[in-house]
Every structure is written in structure tokens, then in C-alpha cells.
N, C-alpha and C positions, 0 to 999 in steps of 0.2 A: 401594312401591319405596323412597319416602325416609321416615324416620321423624325428624321433629325434636323432641327431648325439653328441655324447661326451658331454652333458650335464653337468656341473659342477657349483656349487654355494657355496658360502661360505658367514657366516654373522660374522663380528667380529673376523676373523680366525679361525670361528669352520667351518668345512667342511657340509655341509648339503647334496648334491648331488656331487656325484662324478663319471663322464666320463659314465653316463648313456645315454645308445643307444636302440632304438629299434623302428619298424614299426606298423602305425595302419593302417591296411585295411579299404579301403572304404566300408561302410556298416555295419562294423564291432561296437559291444560294447566291449571296451578293458576296464578291470577294472584294475587299480593300487592299488597295496595293500602294506602294510609293516606295524611295528609297528609305533604307535603314534610317533611323532618328528621325522620319518624317511625321512621326506622331502616331502611328497605326494602332499600335497598342493602347495607347492612353485613348484613343477616339473609342476602341471596342470598349476597354474600361469604362468611359462614361457612360455608353448605350446600354451598358449592363448594369448600370448602378453602382458600380465598385468604386468610381470616384466622380466629383463635381464637376462641372465645366464653370470656369468664370463667366460666361455668357452662354447665353442660347437654354434650349429644352431639347427634351426625347421625347416623345409621346407614342405609347404604345400602351396596351390595355393591362393592368395590373394583374389580370386574373388567369396570367398565362404562366407555364411551369418553363423556367429557362435553365439549361446545362451550360458548362465552361469546359472547353479543353484549353488551360492556360498553355502558354509558352513556356514554363517552366513545370515540370510533372506533379510538383506539390502531394508528394507520397507520403502517407505515414511508414517513414523508415522500417519502424521497428515492430512494424505490424506484418502480418502473413497478405501474401498477394490477394486471397480470399476475403481476408478483414478488412483491406483498402478499400473495397467494393462494398461490402456489407455495411461501411461506416455511414454512407450515404444513399444506398440503394439495397432494402433489406431483404428483397426478394432471392433468396440463396438460387432456386432454379434460372432465374433471368441473369443472375452472377456468372453462373457456372457455363450457361450458354455464350455469352459474352467472352468469358475465357476460353472456351474451346474456338471459338472465332478466331482471337486475338493470339491463339498457338501459346496459351500459357496454363491451360486446365492441370497440365502435370506439375506445375511449378505454384499451384493453389495454397500449400502450407507454409512453401517458402518465403521468409523475411522479405520485403520489398525491397530493401537496402541494400540484400545481395545480387541482385537483379543485375543486367549489362544496362547500357543506355537505353539501346532499341526496345528492349523487355519493359523497361520502366514507361517508356513511350506508350506502347501497348499497353500497359496496365491503366496508364491516364487515360486512353482512348476506351479501354473496356468500362473502366468506371463512369466514365461521363455518358456512354451508351446505356449502361445499365438503368442509371438515374433516368434517363430520357427527358423529353420536353418537348415543348410546342417551338422553341426558340432556341438555336444552337449557336454557341458563341465558340469558333474555332479559330484559336490564334497558333499558326504554324504548326496544324495539328500531326503532320506527316514527318517533322524532322526527327532526325536520329535514325531513320528507317533505311533499310538498304532497299534495292530497287526493286526485287520480286515481294518482299514484305509492303513496301510502300503500295504497289498496285493491289495486294491484296486487302490490305488495311482501307486502302480507298474506296474499293468495293464495297466493304462493309458499312462504311460512313455514308456513301452513296445511297446505300438500301434503307439505312436507317434514317435519313434527314428527308426522303422523298416526300414531296408533301408537306414538309416543314419550312418552316424560316431559318436561313442559315446566316451568318456573317461569317467570313473566311478572311482571314490574313495568311497569305503565302506569298514567298519569292519563288517557289517550285512551279514551273510552267506547266507540269503534268495535272497537279493539283489544282491551280487555275483551270485548266481547260476542262477535265474530268470531274470536278466538283462543281463549280461555279455556274451559273447562268446569267448573271451578270457583273459588271466590274466598275467600280469606284477607284478614282486614282486620287490620292491627296496630295501629290507632288509639289 
């Protein structure tokens, strides 16, 4: 479903990615691994169309719906938890379903800026899952979550991406083993 062909990217003369090529099968969850600073997030942003490569191309159907869990939560801090989801996914019933699954339904009217780090992360995930999609871009989706919550949210993500295509960046061995079906290393 996604072809990555000869992607290279430099910043201020420093090469971050050099001639990266691989395929992502439709319906798989492919983990992109590598050391900190190896260009994983840059590569994912290029694949998602958020950045342009210096060389190479990304090929996938333009009629697919994509969703992204960014490394940063990117919340509307002055809006409520529910408003954060409704801003991108206007189906209130679906939004409430994911708030319930992410244990945030009781906080639906609370301002996002008042949430703890782990709660903000769960909101970012609930928002992305509420939006839905054919392709999921998941950049360290389970960071900031305690172990019990991590397993619960990982199960939810796994249910939602089943049969869909996903790209996952993670340093977490649990996420790598539990969510991904194959692994690409860009060290």
C-alpha cells in the first residue's frame, strides 16, 4: 500500500536520512526503529506528507484517510477534552466511546490544559482514533503512560488498527512486540 523509494533528507548540510527504501503492506503495522536522532520522526513526517524529502518519493493512494498520533500531544489547551475531539471528528457518540475507552469520559468538560501528562496522551490517542482512517501514523503513541494504562491503551489501538495500515515509531519493547507486525530499522 505504501512504497518508500530512495528518501533522503538533510538539515543545514547534515544528512538525516540517506536513500531509505521499503514497502509497507496493506493491513500491516510496520515499526520504524532506530537510535534517538536517527530520523524516524522525519521519515514518518515525509511519508505522511507533512515534510518534503530532498530526494526520493512516497507512493500510496491519495484517496485514503490518514490519521496521526504525533510525538507531541498537540491539543487545544483552552478547549475541553470533548471539544478537542469534536474539532477533528464531529461524531459525538464516537468521541464519547473513545473517551470512555481511554478513561476520560468523566473529564469531558475539563480543559485539556488542566490534564496530567498521561491524560493528555490518552486524549491525543482518543482524538486520533475518533477521527479514524485507513492509514495510522503513530509516533511514540504510548509514551507518558504508566504500565497498566499502557497495556489497556495498546489493546485499544490494536483493535482499532486491525486490518488497517499503520506506521509505528517506538522505543518501547512492549509496543514493538504487541502492535507491530514487522520492523524497519534506520540506524
